[in-house]
Structure formats: C-alpha cells, structure tokens
N, C-alpha and C positions, 0 to 999 in steps of 0.2 A: 597239586599243591592246594592247600586250604586258603580260600579267600578270606581276607580279614577286613573288617570295617576300618576305614581310616580313622586315625585318632583326632579328636577335636582340638588337641593342643600338644605341644612338645612335652616329652617326659621331663619331669623335674629331677634335680640331683638327688632329692630325698627318696624319690621312687626308685631311681637306679640303685641307690645305696641299700634300699631295702631288698631288692632283687639280688643284688651281689651277695648281701649277708645270707639270704636264703640258699643260694647256690653253693656258697662255701660251707654253711652249716650242714646241709644235705650231702656234702661231699661230691657235688657234681662239678666243682671247681676246687683247685687247691688253694688259690688266692685270688682276691680281687682288691685292688688298692686304688683309691682316688688320688691322683697326683694333683699338685698345686696348680697345674695348668688347666684342670678340668678333664684331663684324659684319665682313662682307666688302664691300669696295668693288670692283666689277668694271666693266669697260668693254670693249665689243666692238671699237670702233675708236678710234683716237686722238682723233677729233673727235666721238665719240658721247657720249651721256649716261652718267653714272656711276650704276650701279644699286647699291643696298644690299641685301645678303643678310643674313638675321638671324643665321645661324650655320652650323656645319659641315653640318647636314642640307641646308640650301639649296644649298651648294656642290656636294654629292654629287648633288642632284637636277639641278642645272644641267649637271654633267658627264654625267649619264645622258641628259639631253635632247639635248645636243650630240652625244653618241655615237650616240644613235638617229637623229638627223637626218642625220649624216654617213653612217651605214650605209644608210639608206633612199634617199639621193640617189645612191649609187653605181650605175653601170650594172652589170648582171648580168655576171659573167665566166664563168658556167658554160656 
C-alpha cells in the first residue's frame, strides 16, 4: 500500500463536491449527491446499490481509491 502524508485539515464540502463532480464527469461513478444531512449518496452503476458516505473525508477517500485503482490497472507505457 502506498503511504500518504496525513492531511493538515479535514476536507471541506467544496473539495468533496469538486471530486464528486470529476468522478461523475469522467464516468468513474454514475452519480454522487450531497444529502441535506451532509452525507453523500453514491452509485457506481445506474442499476447498482446506493452507498452512503458519511462526509467529505469519505468522498476524498473514495476518489483516492478510484484514482489508485485506475492507475494500477493501466498497462505500463514506458
């Protein structure tokens, strides 16, 4: 596993929203919606289950996981 430096602060809702937007726009997620409670509802596929993320930190963690998975699945181009 790749070690990451700890964050100096908790992620803000705006940062989570930006990442959610990128994931949906790049079709890495089907949908990501911020609920009034501050939770995020995400769905990988239109017919897939809806997952509940507790807050911005979970959205950022999901984005990091997807990014890591995407990068490790690419064939080496070097």
